[in-house]
C-alpha positions in Angstrom: -33.4 -35.9 39.0 -29.7 -35.0 38.8 -27.3 -37.7 37.7 -24.8 -39.1 40.1 -22.0 -37.5 38.1 -23.6 -34.1 38.5 -24.3 -34.6 42.2 -20.6 -35.4 42.7 -19.6 -32.0 41.3 -19.0 -29.2 43.8 -21.8 -26.6 43.6 -21.4 -23.3 41.7 -18.6 -24.5 39.5 -17.9 -22.8 36.1 -17.5 -25.2 33.2 -14.8 -23.2 31.5 -12.6 -26.3 31.5 -12.7 -30.0 32.2 -10.1 -32.5 33.3 -10.1 -36.2 34.1 -13.6 -37.5 33.7 -14.8 -33.8 33.3 -14.6 -33.1 37.1 -11.9 -30.5 37.4 -12.9 -26.9 36.8 -11.2 -23.5 36.9 -12.8 -22.9 40.3 -11.3 -26.1 41.6 -7.9 -25.0 40.4 -8.3 -21.6 42.0 -9.4 -23.1 45.4 -6.5 -25.5 45.4 -4.0 -22.8 44.5 -5.6 -20.3 46.9 -5.8 -17.7 44.2 -8.7 -16.1 42.4 -10.4 -17.5 39.3 -9.3 -14.5 37.4 -5.6 -15.3 38.3 -6.0 -18.8 36.9 -7.7 -17.4 33.8 -4.7 -15.0 33.3 -2.3 -17.9 33.6 -4.2 -20.0 31.1 -4.1 -17.1 28.7 -0.4 -16.4 29.3 -1.0 -13.0 30.6 2.1 -11.2 31.9 0.1 -9.8 34.8 1.0 -12.7 37.1 4.1 -13.2 39.2 6.4 -16.0 38.1 6.1 -17.9 41.4 2.3 -17.8 41.2 2.4 -18.9 37.6 4.6 -22.0 38.4 2.5 -23.0 41.4 -0.8 -22.8 39.5 0.6 -24.5 36.4 1.9 -27.4 38.7 -1.6 -27.8 40.1 -3.1 -27.7 36.6 -0.7 -30.4 35.4 -1.3 -32.5 38.6 -5.1 -32.6 38.1 -5.1 -32.8 34.3 -7.1 -29.6 33.8 -7.7 -28.6 30.2 -9.5 -25.4 29.3 -12.4 -25.8 26.9 -12.0 -23.4 24.0 -15.7 -22.9 23.3 -16.4 -22.3 27.0 -13.5 -19.8 27.1 -14.9 -18.0 24.2 -18.2 -17.5 25.9 -16.5 -16.5 29.2 -14.4 -13.9 27.6 -17.0 -12.7 25.1 -14.8 -13.5 22.1 -14.2 -16.3 19.7 -11.0 -18.2 19.5 -10.8 -17.2 15.8 -8.0 -15.5 13.9 -9.3 -13.9 10.6 -7.3 -13.6 7.4 -8.8 -10.9 5.1 -7.3 -10.9 1.7 -7.7 -9.7 -1.8 -5.0 -11.4 -3.8 -5.5 -13.0 -7.2 -2.6 -15.4 -6.7 -3.9 -18.6 -5.2 -0.4 -19.9 -4.2 0.3 -16.7 -2.3 -2.9 -17.1 -0.2 -2.1 -20.8 0.4 1.4 -20.1 1.6 0.2 -17.3 3.8 -2.4 -19.7 5.4 0.2 -22.3 6.0 2.4 -19.9 7.8 -0.4 -18.7 10.0 -1.4 -22.2 10.8 2.2 -23.0 11.8 1.9 -20.4 14.5 -1.6 -21.3 15.6 -0.9 -25.1 15.8 0.2 -24.9 19.5 -2.8 -22.7 20.5 -6.6 -23.0 20.8 -7.0 -20.5 18.0 -8.4 -21.4 14.6 -8.0 -19.6 11.3 -11.0 -18.4 9.3 -10.8 -16.8 5.9 -12.5 -13.7 4.7 -11.8 -13.1 1.0 -12.8 -9.6 -0.2 -12.8 -7.6 -3.4 -11.2 -4.1 -2.9 -13.0 -2.9 -6.0 -16.3 -3.4 -4.2 -17.1 -0.1 -2.5 -18.7 -2.0 0.4 -15.7 -4.3 1.1 -14.8 -2.4 4.3 -18.3 -2.9 5.6 -18.1 -6.6 4.8 -15.0 -7.0 7.0 -16.4 -4.9 9.8 -19.6 -7.0 9.7 -17.5 -10.2 9.9 -15.7 -8.8 13.0 -19.0 -7.8 14.7 -20.6 -11.2 14.0 -17.8 -13.5 14.8 -15.8 -11.4 17.2 -12.4 -12.7 16.1 -9.5 -12.2 18.5 -7.6 -10.5 15.7 -7.3 -10.0 12.0 -4.3 -10.5 9.7 -4.2 -8.4 6.5 -1.7 -9.1 3.7 -1.5 -6.8 0.6 -3.5 -5.1 -0.7 -6.0 -5.1 2.2 -3.2 -4.2 4.5 -2.7 -0.9 2.6 -6.1 0.5 3.5 -5.5 2.9 6.4 -9.3 3.7 6.7 -10.0 0.0 7.3 -7.3 -0.2 10.0 -8.9 2.7 11.8 -12.3 1.0 11.7 -10.9 -2.2 13.1 -9.3 -0.2 15.9 -12.6 1.5 16.7 -14.2 -2.0 16.9 -11.5 -3.0 19.4 -10.2 -5.7 17.0 -6.4 -6.5 17.1 -4.7 -6.7 13.8 -1.4 -7.1 11.9 -0.7 -5.7 8.5 1.8 -7.1 6.0 3.0 -4.4 3.5 6.0 -3.3 1.5 6.2 -0.1 3.5 5.7 0.8 7.1 2.1 1.9 7.6 1.3 1.5 11.3 2.7 1.0 14.8 5.6 -1.4 14.9 3.8 -4.2 16.7 1.1 -4.1 14.0 3.5 -4.3 11.0 5.3 -6.9 9.0 7.3 -5.1 6.3 8.5 -6.7 3.1 11.4 -5.1 1.2 9.8 -5.4 -2.2 11.8 -2.6 -3.8 15.1 -4.3 -2.9 13.9 -7.6 -4.3 13.0 -6.0 -7.6 16.4 -4.2 -7.6 18.1 -7.6 -7.3 16.1 -8.8 -10.4 17.3 -5.8 -12.3 20.9 -6.2 -11.3 20.8 -9.9 -12.3 19.5 -9.1 -15.8 21.8 -6.2 -16.3 24.8 -8.3 -15.3 23.9 -10.9 -17.9 24.2 -8.1 -20.5 20.5 -7.4 -21.2 19.7 -3.8 -22.4 16.2 -4.0 -23.7 14.3 -5.1 -20.7 10.6 -5.0 -20.0 8.6 -5.1 -16.8 5.0 -6.4 -16.3 3.8 -5.0 -13.0 0.8 -5.7 -10.9 -2.4 -3.5 -10.5 -1.8 0.1 -9.6 -4.1 -0.4 -6.6 -1.4 -2.6 -5.0 1.4 -0.6 -3.3 3.6 -3.7 -3.9 3.3 -3.1 -7.6 4.6 0.5 -7.2 7.4 -0.6 -4.9 8.6 -3.4 -7.3 8.5 -1.0 -10.3 10.4 1.6 -8.3 13.1 -0.9 -7.2 13.4 -2.4 -10.6 13.9 1.0 -12.3 16.5 2.0 -9.7 18.3 -1.3 -10.1 18.6 -0.9 -13.8 19.8 2.7 -13.4 22.8 1.5 -11.4 24.0 0.0 -14.7 23.0 3.0 -16.8 19.9 1.4 -18.2 16.6 3.2 -18.5 13.4 1.3 -18.1 11.4 2.5 -21.1 7.8 3.5 -20.4 6.7 1.6 -23.6 8.2 -1.6 -22.1 6.3 -1.2 -18.8 2.9 -2.7 -18.8 0.3 -3.2 -16.1 -1.4 -6.6 -15.6 -3.5 -8.2 -12.9 -1.1 -10.5 -11.0 -2.7 -13.4 -12.7 -1.6 -16.0 -15.3 -4.0 -14.8 -18.0 -3.0 -11.2 -17.6 0.7 -12.2 -17.8 0.0 -14.0 -21.1 -1.9 -11.0 -22.5 0.8 -8.5 -21.5 3.6 -10.7 -22.9 1.7 -11.2 -26.2 1.8 -7.4 -26.5 5.5 -7.2 -25.9 6.6 -10.2 -27.9 4.6 -9.2 -31.0 6.6 -6.0 -31.5 9.2 -5.7 -34.2 11.8 -4.8 -31.6 10.9 -7.2 -28.7 12.6 -7.2 -25.3 15.3 -9.8 -24.6 14.2 -10.1 -21.0 11.0 -9.6 -19.0 10.7 -9.1 -15.2 7.2 -10.0 -14.0 5.8 -8.6 -10.8 4.9 -12.1 -9.6 5.3 -15.8 -10.5 1.8 -16.2 -11.8 2.4 -13.6 -14.5 5.9 -14.9 -15.2 4.5 -18.4 -16.0 2.1 -16.6 -18.3 5.0 -15.2 -20.2 6.3 -18.8 -20.8 3.0 -19.5 -22.6 3.3 -16.4 -24.7 6.9 -17.1 -25.6 6.0 -20.6 -26.8 3.2 -19.2 -28.9 5.6 -16.8 -30.5 8.1 -19.6 -31.2 10.7 -18.3 -28.8 12.9 -20.4 -26.5 13.5 -19.7 -22.8 16.1 -18.5 -22.0 17.9 -18.6 -25.4 15.6 -16.1 -27.0 14.0 -14.6 -23.9 15.0 -14.4 -20.2 12.2 -14.3 -17.6 12.3 -13.4 -13.9 9.4 -13.6 -11.5 8.7 -12.6 -8.0 7.6 -14.6 -4.9 9.3 -18.0 -5.5 6.1 -20.0 -5.3 6.4 -23.8 -5.6 5.5 -23.7 -9.3 8.7 -21.7 -10.0 10.8 -24.9 -9.5 8.3 -27.2 -11.2 8.1 -25.7 -14.7 10.9 -26.1 -17.2 13.2 -24.3 -17.5 12.9 -23.6 -13.8 12.0 -20.0 -13.1 14.6 -17.4 -11.9 12.6 -15.5 -9.3 12.8 -13.2 -6.3 12.0 -15.2 -3.2 9.6 -13.6 -0.8 9.2 -15.9 2.3 5.4 -15.8 2.3 4.9 -18.7 4.7 7.4 -17.2 7.2 5.6 -13.9 6.9 2.3 -15.5 7.7 3.8 -17.2 10.7 5.4 -14.0 12.0 2.1 -12.1 11.5 0.2 -14.7 13.6 2.9 -14.7 16.2 2.7 -10.9 16.5 -1.0 -11.1 16.8 -0.8 -13.6 19.6 1.7 -11.3 21.3 -0.8 -8.5 21.1 -3.4 -10.7 22.7 -1.0 -11.2 25.6 -0.3 -7.5 25.9 3.3 -7.9 24.6 3.5 -5.2 22.0 7.0 -5.2 20.4 8.7 -1.9 19.6 10.3 -2.8 16.3 9.0 -3.6 12.8 9.7 -7.1 11.6 11.2 -7.0 8.1 11.7 -9.6 5.4 14.3 -9.0 2.7 13.7 -10.9 -0.5 16.6 -12.6 -2.4 16.9 -13.6 -6.0 16.9 -17.3 -6.7 18.8 -17.9 -10.0 17.6 -20.9 -12.0 17.4 -21.8 -15.7 15.0 -19.1 -17.1 17.7 -16.5 -17.5 20.9 -16.3 -19.7 22.9 -13.9 -21.7 21.1 -12.4 -24.6 21.9 -14.2 -27.9 22.3 -11.0 -29.9 
């Protein structure tokens, strides 16, 4: 026998949302507003395909009756989940955490939830892993930071699956509404100018993996920045590492064990830069008296170690927030016509000084 609560409900109602005591549904709102259920749905999902007068009238009725859409029911109704995926292959934990925080900042006022999909780009099946994730969970969209963002073939596969996405990269790779661009080369040039202005001549660079476009952009920018001062970046002082602390230690051990060691090192990220600190201490060198160090990213650790790290600030959290905002705009059919760009800036702290010889 049906309960009294169920018998009080109008027949044929769709439980896509509930209000006070669970009795107000999307069909009730549509009937009271004298519009279709589809129109109410569009208003709930902030679709631009509704007139402003209708939107205000329906929103007033929604507010009056305390109607609240149920995210799980909405997911079933629209054959999608209220999930935003973050697919990443980045060895820097702090980068990933900052990116997550920015995305969550944008999603905090929505029904969407963030789900992580770590991948390994060296795995030949990693594209299939992401596509399987999309097919299983039907996310409303994917956010891809470097280096996943640099894979054009993956972007095409997501498009074929009908999955919205936003790419974060150091160069423009896609349609403007799908891109967040970081000016990595300019940030690296600022690092070069800073060290050259201090008077350093023998300067080394530890860059990230060659599979990361950001590593190439930062190397390019650093080399050009030094060239502005007539300084050539020697190939023997340019080493590849893995964007990790341990790889930074190993590369710095190589550089600092040489008879003619560099007086300054620019690392492609803060993780490697902090590794250089460890290598310098093992070699009996003081920072910055014997060795100046510059990083990239301005992660929280940069201001917590001593001496505090001079680094190029890349606003990772803000980038994540903007990527999520752009993805939400796509879901509303609001595709912007310009690429959002973030220009890094050097933050000078205590890890750099004039060379002592």
